[in-house]
Structure formats: structure tokens, C-alpha cells
N, C-alpha and C positions, 0 to 999 in steps of 0.2 A: 646904284644899284640897277641895274638893266630888265625891264621885263623879260626880255630871253631869259635873263641870271633863276629871274624867281620862277618861271618857269620851269625852269630844268628841276632846281630844289622840288617844286613841287611833284613834279612825276617820278624822281627820284624816291621823296617821303611816300609816296601811296604806294609805288613798286614794293617798298617796304614791306608795306603794311600791308600787300596783297599776298607779298612772299611771307608774313609773322602770318597772317590769318589760315593762308595756304598749310602752312605747319601744325596750324592747332588741329585742321582736320587729318592733315596724317598722321597724327599722333594722338584721337581721340580714343581708342582703344589699346594705348600705351602704359603698363601700370606705374604707377605711380607721376606721371605727364601732368606738369602744373601749364594752366594755358598761360598764354604769350601778349603780350600788346605790344602795341609801337606808343611811344609817347613823346609827342610832337609840342613844339616851343617855337615862338613864333623871332624869326633874328632882329635884333638892333635898330628901330627906326632910322634912317639919316634925315641929320636936322638939316632944316631951309626958312628960306623968312618966313613962311609960308603954313610951318609946320614940319612933322617929324612923317617922312617916304617909308613905308614899311620895305621889309629886305627882304619878303620871303619864308621861307619856312626850315625849318630844322630838326633834324631827329634828335633827341636827349639823349631817351633809350630804349632798349627794351624791354619792360618791366615783364617778371613773372608773379601772377596772383598765385598769393602762397601767404597762408599761416600758421607762424611757427605753432601757436596755442592748438590749434585743433588739430595741425598736425600731428605737436605731441601726445595730443589726449588721446585718439585712434590709433595712434601706436601705441599707447600700454593697454588699451582697452583690447586689440588684437592678441597681445601679449595674454592678456589674463584669460581671451577669449581661450586662445591654443593648449594655454596651459588646463584649465575646466575640460576641453573635449578630448583633448589625451587621454586623461585617466580617468572621465566617464566609458572611455571605449575601454579600457584596459578592463574599469570592474566590470561591466557589460560580460568581458569576456572568464574576467575570474569569478563570477557567478556562474557560468553557461558549464564552469566544469562540478558543480555541487545542484544536479537536476533533480527533482522530486519525482513524485509515478515513482513505479514498479521498477525501471531502470537506476534508480537513485541509491547514493550509499543510506542510507534513512530506512528504506524498504527491506535492503538485505542484516540489518541490523536485528529489522523487528521480525522478519522470518528466524532470524537465527533463534532468538531468544523464543523467538512461540514453537519452535522447534521440540523444545527443553519436553512442551505438551505433551507429543507423545510419546516421546519416549517415559515420562513419569507415566506416563496410561498402561506401558507395557513395556518395563523396562529388560527383559530378554528380547524381544523382539529385535533380532538383527539390522534391521529396514529401517526402524526407528530411526536404532543408533546412528544410521549412514545418512541416512538424510540429514538428521540432524549437524555431522562432521561437514557436509555438503553446503549444507547452510552457514557455517564457519568460515570453511575455507573460500567462501564466495564472499564473507564480508570482508575477508583479509584481504583477497583479490582487489575489492572495489578501492579496500581504504590506501593501499599502493597503486592502485592508476590513479587515482586523485593527485596521490603525492607525484608522479611522475610526471603529471599534465601540470602542476605547479613547478615541476625544475622545469618543462618546455615552454612555461608561458614566465618566467622568469632569464632564461634564455636568451627568447626573445625579447624584453625589453632588454637585455645586457645589451645587444645585440643595435638596436634603438639610440641606445642612447650612446655609443661607440658612432653612427652614422652622425648622429645630429650634431655630437661632438666636432667631426668633423666640416659639416657643414657653417659650422662658428667659424671654427679657423679660416675658412676659404670667403665665407663674407667679409673677417676683418680683414682678412690679407687686401680683400679688393677696396673696402673703407680706406683701409691707408693709402690705396694706390688714389682711390678717387681723391685724397686730400691734396697731394701730392698735384693732380692735376690741377685743381682750381686754386689751389698756392703760386701755383705759376702764372694761370690765367686772370687772378687778380690786377695782374699786374697794368694790363693795361687799363685798368680803371674800371672796368665795365663788369656786370657780373656772368659768367658762365651758365646761363638758366639750365641749359639741359648737363650740365656735367650735373647741377646743385640736385635738380631732379632724379638723377642716376645713382650720386652717394644719398638723397634720403632714403630711398625706396630700397636700396642695398640697408641703409637701418632697416627700413618697416622690413623685411624677409627676416633681420639679421635676431628683430622681434619674436616673431615666431620663435623662435629655437629658445631664448635667452631674452627675460627681460632687461633694458639698457638705459643710463643717462645719459644726455648728450650733450655737450658744453663748446660753443662757437668761441673759436681763439681770434685775438686779430689779424692775423693771416688769412681768415678765409675758414681755415680748419676748422673739425669739430674733434673732442674729445669724446672716446666712448668706453660711459665705464660701465661695469654689471657687479651683481652680489652687493650693492653701498655705494661703495667707493674703490674697487679695484678696476683702475684702469686697463682696456681691452685695448684700446686702440688712442695712441696718443700721437698728432702730426700723423708721419707717413713712416709713423711703426706699428705693429701691430704683436702680439701677445698671443700664446695660444691656451687652450683650456682642453683639460682628460678629465676622466673619469676614474678615481681614486680608490686605494679603504679608506676605511674608516680611521676611528681612534682603537679598536679590536680587529684590523685585519677580516670583515667584511666586503670583499671583494664587489667593486666597480657602487660603492654606497654616496659617494660624494663628486663633487663636484671640484676640480682646484684650476685655479692661473699658474702660467708658469713663466715664471719673468726674470731673465738673468741667469737662466739654469737651478732656479725656486721654484716649486712645486707649492703653492698658497693655497687651502685648505680654506673652501666655502663654506657659511652656514648655507643651509639648505632653507631657513626662513627667511634669511635676506636675497632667496635667486628672484622673488617676485613672481611675474610671469613666464611663458615660455615653455615648451612643448619638454624640454628637458626638467625641468622645476618641474613640470606635472609626473612624468615619468619617475623622474625621484621619489614621490611623494606619493606615488605608488607602489613602486617598490618598498620603499624603507618604513611605510606607513600600510596601506591596504594591504598585501599579497603577503607579508607577515603576519596580519591579523590572520586573514586567511589561512597559512600556516600554522599556526599560532591554536587556531579552532578545529583545523584535522588533526594536529598534533593530542590538545586535549582529548577527545574523542575518543581518538586512537588509543590514547595513556589511561585513559580513568576504565573502559571497556575492558583495555586488556589486563590491567589492576584487578577488575572488578571477578571477571569468569574468570582468571587463573587464581584467584586466592579460594572463589568459593569451590570451584572444578577441584583443588588442593586442600578441601576437607570430605570428599567424595570418595567410596570404594568402587573399584572398577569389579566384569564378572570376576575376576582373579579374584578378588578378597585383596587386592591390592592399593595405596594411597593412590589418590588423581595425581596426575603430572602437569606441567603446563598445557593449556588448552591451545595456546597464540603465542605468540614469540614473547620470552618474559620482559618485561622492563628493569632493565638494570640500570647499574652508574655510568656504565658505556652510551644508556639509550639518550641520557640528557648531555648538552653539550655546552662545556665551561670555557671561555675562552677570555683570559689574558692582556691587558690591556698594554697597547705598542709605543702609545704615543700618550706622555710619558711610558718606559718601557715599567713595569711594574721594578721594583728595588728588592723586594723580597722574595723568599721562597717558599713560601704558601703557594696549598695547590688547595684547587675546592672538588669536592665529590655534594652531587644533587642525591636525593631519594625522599620515594613517598613519603608522605605522611601519613596522608585522607584525601583517597583520591575524588570522594565528594566536593570538596573546597577549591578545587583547582578555578584560574584564573588561565584566560586563554592572552599570557603574555610573557614579552622576556624582559629579567631583570638586568639594571646594574648594581652591583654591589662595590662601596669604596671606602676604604678603611682611613679614620681619622688617627686611630690607635692600633696595636699591634694587634690590641681585641676589641676594639670598636670602629663602629661606624653606620652607615646608611647603603639603605636598600630602597631603589626605587624602579617599581613599575612602570612599565615603560606606555603599557599604553594609557593610562591615564594619570601620569605622574605624581603620584601617591607615593613620598617617601616615611619609610619605615627603618627606626634604630633599632641598631643592636649594640650588645649582646640584648636581649627582649625583657621583659617584665610581666609573670612571673619567670625566671630565666630558666633558657634551655641547658644540660648537661653538656658540660664540652666532651667532646670534640664539638659538638652540634651548635654553629653560631647562632640560626634564629629555623625557626617553622612560619614563612610565607607562604599561604594560598594553598595550605596544604604539600608543600614541599618543602624537606629540612636540608641548608647547607651545611656541612660537616668541613671543617679545615683540615689538612694533613700536607706532608711532606716539608713542613718548616715554618716558618713562624714570617708574619707578615710584616709591611711599616708601611706608615704615615702614607698616603699617598699611593697605593695600589688599586687598581680598582680591578673588575671583571664580569664580565656581560657572562650572563647564566639563561642558558636558551632551555628550556626543561621541554619543551614540544615540537622541533624543528626538526625533528628526525624518524622517532618513532615508527608515522606511519609509514616510511620507505622501505621498510624491511619488514613489517610485520608476516607472519604468514602461520599457517596451522602446524600444531608442532607431530602431529600422529595421526593415521589415515586407519587404524584398525579401530573397528565399532567395539572392539570388545572393553578396551581401555578406557574409555568410556565410564566416568566415576560420576553413577548416578543416586549410588544407594549412600546412603547416610550412615555414618562409622557408630554412630548413637540411635535407639532407639528404647523410645519411652511406653510401659506399661501400666494400665489401668488395675487396681487392683479387682481380682475376681469378685469379694466383698459388696464393693460398693453400693450404696442404697442413693447417694449425691445426682445432681447434674453436671459435675465436672467433666470437661472435653478438652483432649489437646489443640489446641488453635497451631502451635510454630513451636517443632525443635530442631532448635538450628546448633551444630556444630562446633568450637571456637578453634579448633586443634584436631589435628589426625595422625596418629590414629589417638583417641580419647583417654581416660582412665580405665582401666575394667575393673575398676570399683563399682559395683551397681551404689547406687546414690535412692533413697529411699523417702521420701514428703509422707508423714503420715500427719493429714488433717486431723486437728482437738474442736471443730468447732468449721463453722463457715468460712470466719477469717481470720483463721492462722492453723500455722504447721510446724511440725519439727520436721528434724533432718537427721540421716544415719552416718552423716559423714561431720557433722560437729566433730571439734576437740575442743577440752577435752573429753567432753561426759556425751557419747551420742544421745539426742532425742530430748535435749536436757532444754533445749533454750526453746522457745515460743518465738514464732517468725509469724509475721503479719503477711496475710494473703488480701490481694486485691484482683479480682477478676480481669483478666484481659492484660495486667504489669508481667512481663518476664522474670521465674526467676534464675539466676544467674547460677552458674554452675561453681561458684568459691564461693569461703564465706571467709570473709567476704567479700564482696562484690569488688574485681581489683580492674584496675585499668592498665593496658588492653584486657579485657576479660577472658579468662582462660576455661577449657574444656568445653561447654554448655552453653546454652541458655534455652529455659524453654514456658512458652507462655501457652497458659489455660486459664479457662471458662467457666462459668458455671457455679452454684453452690457447690461446698463440698457440705458432707457430714463428718460427726464424727467418726475417726474410724477408718475411713475412706484414705484409698493409699497414692500413689501413681513414684511408678519406679523408672529411671534413668537409668539404663546398662548397657556396655562395649555390643555392636551389633555383631560383631564375629564371636565373639563371646558365647554369643546366646546359639550363634549357628553353627558352631560347633556341638555343642550340644544335643542340637536336633532340633531346636525346641523351636527354631524361624529359620526361613533359607534369603539371609541378605540377596538372592540374586535377586529377588521380588521386591527389597526395596530400593524406592524409589526418591527417595527422601531426600536428596542434592539436588534429582532433576526438577522436585520442585521447587526447591530453595533460588536454583538458578535462573528458571522460568520469571521466580518474584524480580529476579534483578531488578524487569525491567518496569518498577513501577517506586524504585529507589531513586529518592534523591539528590541528584547529581550535577550537574551543569547550573552552573546559576539557581538550584531551587527546581528547578525542571527536573523533573523523572528522565534514566536513562536513554528510554526510547525516544525520549521528546529533544534527546541533545541533537540531530542534526535538523531539524525543523531549525532550534534557536538555532545552529552556525547559518542557515542558511537565509535566518533572518536578518543577523545583523550582515552579512556580507548582502543581501537585495538592500537592507536601509543605504547601506554604504553608494553601491551605488545609485540607489533613486538620490539619495542626497546631491551625488557629482552633477546627474542626467539633469538638475533644477539649475544647479550653481552654472553649469553650461546655458542653457535654455536661456535663464540671465544674462550671462555674460555677453552671449552671440548679441542678444538683443540692444544691447548697450553702442557695441562692436557695431554694428550694422548701423543702428542710429550716429553715431561719432562718425563711422566713415563718410553718410550719407553731408552729415554738413562740412565735412574737408573739401569733397568732392564739390559740395556748394559753391564752396570760394575756390576751390582750382580746376573742379574740372569741365572739360570744352564740351559744349554747347552746340550741334550741328546747327539749329537754326540761328542763334544769335551768330555765328562763324559764316552764314551765306546772305545773312543783313548786312555784315561786315564786306563782304565780298560785293554785292551789288554795291555800296556806298564809296569804297574802295577806286571800285571800277567807272563810279563816275567821275571823281576827284581827279582818277588818273587819266580817263578821256577829256577833259578842262583841262587839268593839266599841261596836257599835246595840242587844245586849244589853243593855250597860250602861247606857245613855241612856234603853231604855224603863225598866229597874229603879228607876233615879233617879227618873224623870219619876212614877213609879206610887209609889215614897216619898213622893214631893215632895207627890203628890193627896191620898195618905192623910193626910198631916200638916196639907193647909190642911183640908180636912172635918174633921180634928177639932179645930180649933182653932175652926171654925164651934159646934164645938156649944157 
């Protein structure tokens, strides 16, 4: 090997090194680019009697600075960050749909309930009645508006899911194409560094949408798997994903992978990170809870307000009707399973048992036999068996959280499943039912009268009607002392039985009291004396005789106003229900924001670690340029000297 050949090899090697350094500098801002370096090796020496004479340098390979471990860690952390970020962003939007202050739904509910205070003070004042109806209309309007905004948010999430699945399919196809190119290039025996970088960047981009697992194959390709074990890319073949309905036909609720014409639905819990996972979690958990919280608020307020309003009398002496759109069986949504489809013919109907016990949740009902099974509260996973103990009366199968479940239409069979959504739709259709102020039923259909000759300190605290119209027969309570009384409606012999009296304890309108309580309930306080009386009578009966004017009675307006303090939402008062709604959504939003901060920090640190191995340092590359430039110049000088020696030799031979 002559000195000329050694110089040429050195010149070529350092030229490649300069070119590689320039390539690094050119791609300093290229996403996913891994720094490259030339790996040189010494050519084997030539043996002579005086030892081995060197033969120069050779380029072994162009090495890609790459850590599979750090790249994988950074990719997974990025997927988690994407899921947390998109969910936190959507929760902020959800939180914004329920503002506080004067513009919020809570303020309108309070204004509606407080408006009955003015009506109670002046029951014949049409202006006060009109204001109350206006407040009712405003509350209904804000409930509908919140429902519409929830629908708009849902539509936006659905559109995003469709866009992101399209991006996943495009990236999967690109990865499959990169696999094919890399497999062909691997035949050269040298790694196609830039192609490997491009494929890794495609996989990182894919993980922004859906978390993946990559497994390398012997031919240089990688298999990309999602949902734990579902192959999205195998070699140069890519599958597609889509958003499909769940087992109960709820649209856009699941991610499915399509292989060989078959859609395989994946469990949301196996998806890991990525924006699609975050959006599905928001849609199927957070948005459902927001809708259920609004629906529970609407249903409970509507049921309690309507029930109380129906117990009053309007200015024409007629029993009150519904103040807001009534909650009926059609207000609740029951969806049978379609995977597998129910084999029985049973249908389920939901009704209100007790509006103070509502839980903001959907329920899944599964039949183990035609008459028994389980009910799962989806919000917390609590499972309740039916038939219940103590047993419910058929056809009512169960009563859970104030919701009664009635079976009809036929028989169920083992394996039948139903999704119960009691609070998904009421807010969308709520309206004020009338606008005539005279129709506002604020008079109490029952009236209480103290005896004219009473000498004790007996006082009426509350008189509540249970039915409308109540019985026309007056009931007289005659006190036999400070702690006992008799009643005129006790049969078979009136005033024969002595009943115990406790100040402040309600006295029911039936003997004995029944469930549900009927007719009326009165609460008295004070210490009566023997001979004191208290009479419960029909308001319209007394008004017809001219003894009272029912139009001046505002007992039902007071009762409606007192609904403000009824423990209704997880033990909180009716007027605190909206504050509880805001609180629950706010807690979710705060938790999601914190999770985003943590995952962002982790992802940023891991990306720094990856870049520390694979990233381009311009100062380092500049130093290498000088180093290789000097080596290149020295190699050129070697060639020049070799040429000079060769010319001298030729000249000598010519003589």
C-alpha cells in the first residue's frame, strides 16, 4: 500500500466525516433526528521483516446515536402527557358551562325560590305572581341552555375523535411504508439511519394520539401494537381504527381496530395514553357526570316544585298543575344491550320514588335469572342485587337512589342487560308550563284554626297538604292537657283515644299515619291547656261559607319557598344543589390540571434525556468541523508529498 493510497483513503474518510458533521448541523432543528458520527477503523497492516506497515484508514459505518430505552420512555411519557392535557382542556370547557355569580344557573334557582316570598306576602298581587313566573321561566331557560352547550361540547369531542382516528390511520400507513423501505435498505448490510429516524418520529407522532408498543423484527421492521396486544402495523401492512358505539348503542363511545373486515372493540382501560384515550375518558366519564349532575338537578327541582305546586289552589280555586315540564317515564332513557342482544322480551320503565335520594349516575342492570340479577351504579361501581330485601312489590323490580325500576312488556332471560340513564335528557326539554299569573297555585287547600277559647300557648308552625283536594270533613284536635289530645276523626268512637303530644312534632292527617302520608300534616308548638282546640278544615269549604277568603291564603307559596331548605342533593339543601354541581366538576378539573402538570414535567425531563443522547450540539459539531478540516488538509498534504516523491522518482529514472 503506497503512501499515495493512504493519503487518498484519509482524504476520503475525512471528507465523509466533514459531510456527516454538516449533515448533523443541517438537521439540528429536524424533529426526531438522531446525531450521526463516522466510525473509522484502521486497515490491516502489511507484514514485512521489519514489522507491520500500516495501510491507512477505512470507514466502518455511519453510526446513529440512539438509545432505544430513552426513546421508548420519552414516547410513553409524551402519550400520557397528551391524554392528560386534552382531558384537562376539555374539563376546563365543561367547567365553563356552569358559571357562578348572577349569570349562573344557581342564581336563577335561588331567585325562583325567593320570588315566592313576595307572593306569600301579597297572594293577590298579579305583579308578584308575574315576577315569580318570570323567574321560573328564566330557570328553565338556563337549564335548557346548559343542556344545549353540553350537546355542543359533545359534538366537538366527537368531531375531534374522528379527526384523530384519521390521523392515526394515516400515520400507521406511513409507518408501514417506512418499514418496507427499511427492510429493502437493510440488504446493504448498513443501517439506513435517516429512514430509522423518520420511522421513530412517525411512531412518536402516533403516540400523541394513541399509546403504542413497538417490537422489532429480524428484517429491520417493527410491529406497532395498541390496546395492549392489537396489531396496528405488522411489517408493511397497516390496520385501521375507528370510533364505534358501545354495547348499548351509545355512539362514538369506543375505539375499534379493523382487521380483515372485522372490527374489534377495545377496552378503554387498555388504551393507555394519547389524545384519543383522553377524549374517550372525558366523553364517557367526565361529560357523562356533568350531564347527570345537570339532569339530577333538573329532575329533583322539577319534581319537588311540581309536587308542591299541585298541592295549592290558584286564584280561581282550582288545584294547581305542573309549574315546569313534568317528569314522566318518557323523561328517562332505558337502552337494552345490543352486544349480545337481549334474548328476552322484557322492557323497563323508570319512575321517581324519592327525589331527595338521587345520585348523579347511570346504571347497568343485568339479569342472572328472569327475576333476579344485579344493578351496577356506574359512577362508583357499587353493585346492588335485586330483588331487594325488604322486597319490592312487583312489577317494581328495585328502587335505587330514589329511582324505581318497573318491568313490563314480557319476561327477561338470563344474560339480558339494560343501561339506565335517568338524568341524560330532562334538562333539554324543560319549560314553564303556563304564563297566566292567576294560575299560580299559592293558596293552601287546608287551613288551621285555633279555638276561640284557647288559654294555652299553642301555636301553628306549619300546615302541609298531602293531597289536593283534601277531605272536606274537618278534624278537631282537643287537648286534654299539655301532653295529650283526642281527635274527632278517630274511628269507631271519636275522641275516645288519647294521643301523645310533643311540641314541634308533626301530627299526621290519618290515624294511624300511613306511608305515604295522606291528607295533611300539621306541626304545633307551645304548651296547650285542657280544653284548647285546633281544627283542620278544607279551605274551599270555609271560603264558600264566607268565613275566609281563600285568595288571601298563601300557605302553599310559603311551602314552595321552604323547599329551599329541603335536604335534597347528597344531604345539601335544594338551593345548594348547583354549588355542589360546580364543586364536583371543579374537583375533576383541578385534578386533571394537576395530572397534566406532573405528566408534562416527566415528559419534558425524559425528552431532555433522550435529546442528550441523540440531539445535535452545534458547538460540538463546529469543533468537529475544525478537526476534520485539519485532518483533510493533512491528508491532502500527504497526497502532495506522495506526488512529489513520485515525480522525483520518474525524473531520476529518466536520466
